[in-house]
matplotlib code that plots the C-alpha trace (Angstrom):
import matplotlib.pyplot as plt

x = [-14.5, -16.6, -19.3, -19.5, -20.0, -22.5, -20.3, -18.5, -14.7, -14.1, -16.1, -14.1, -10.8, -12.0, -12.9, -9.5, -7.8, -9.5, -7.5, -4.3, -4.2, -5.6, -7.4, -4.2, -2.1, -4.6, -4.8, -1.0, -0.9, -3.4, -1.4, 1.8, 0.1, -1.1, 2.4, 3.8, 1.4, 2.3, 6.0, 5.6, 3.9, 7.0, 6.1, 8.8, 9.3, 8.4, 5.2, 4.2, 4.9, 2.6, 0.0, -0.3, -0.9, 2.6, 3.9, 7.6, 9.8, 11.9, 9.1, 7.6, 10.8, 11.3, 7.7, 8.1, 11.3, 10.0, 6.9, 8.3, 11.9, 13.5, 13.7, 10.8, 13.3, 13.8, 10.1, 10.0, 9.3, 9.6]
y = [4.7, 7.9, 6.0, 3.3, 5.9, 7.9, 11.0, 13.2, 12.7, 16.1, 15.2, 12.0, 14.0, 16.6, 13.9, 12.4, 15.8, 16.5, 13.7, 14.6, 12.0, 11.3, 8.5, 7.7, 7.5, 5.2, 2.9, 2.7, 1.9, -0.9, -2.3, -2.2, -4.0, -6.7, -7.1, -7.5, -10.4, -12.0, -11.7, -13.1, -16.1, -16.7, -15.2, -13.6, -9.8, -9.7, -11.7, -9.6, -6.4, -7.3, -9.0, -5.8, -3.7, -2.1, -1.9, -2.3, -3.8, -0.7, 1.7, -1.0, -1.6, 2.2, 2.6, -0.5, 0.7, 4.2, 2.8, -0.1, 1.1, -2.0, -3.8, -6.1, -9.0, -8.8, -9.6, -12.6, -15.8, -14.1]
z = [-3.2, -3.7, -5.6, -2.9, -0.3, -2.5, -2.2, -4.7, -5.2, -3.7, -0.6, -0.1, -0.5, 2.0, 4.6, 4.3, 4.4, 7.8, 9.3, 7.4, 4.7, 1.2, -0.5, -2.5, 0.7, 2.4, -0.7, -0.8, 2.9, 2.4, -0.5, 1.5, 4.4, 2.0, 0.6, 4.1, 4.7, 1.4, 2.2, 5.7, 4.1, 2.1, -1.3, -3.3, -3.3, -7.0, -6.4, -3.4, -5.4, -8.3, -6.2, -4.2, -7.3, -7.7, -11.2, -10.6, -7.9, -7.5, -6.6, -4.4, -2.5, -1.9, -0.7, 1.5, 3.0, 3.6, 5.4, 7.4, 7.8, 6.2, 2.8, 1.8, 1.6, 5.4, 5.9, 3.5, 5.4, 8.8]

ax = plt.figure().add_subplot(projection="3d")
ax.plot(x, y, z, "-o")
ax.set_aspect("equal")
plt.show()
């Protein structure tokens, strides 16, 4: 991200900090949104987990529930 913007890593972190977030948090948000789309298309929870870059279903399910307020299985095929 920093290379693409021709900035230092610290500069990118500082920019995100100004709005109360971090690059890691924004990347995770993007991955969760991508997983939500996959689930809504009928993909399995495990497929959406791995296709969105999460390593294990347990941490994915916890992050999904924390962000959206319900389990990923409730989104599947909606």
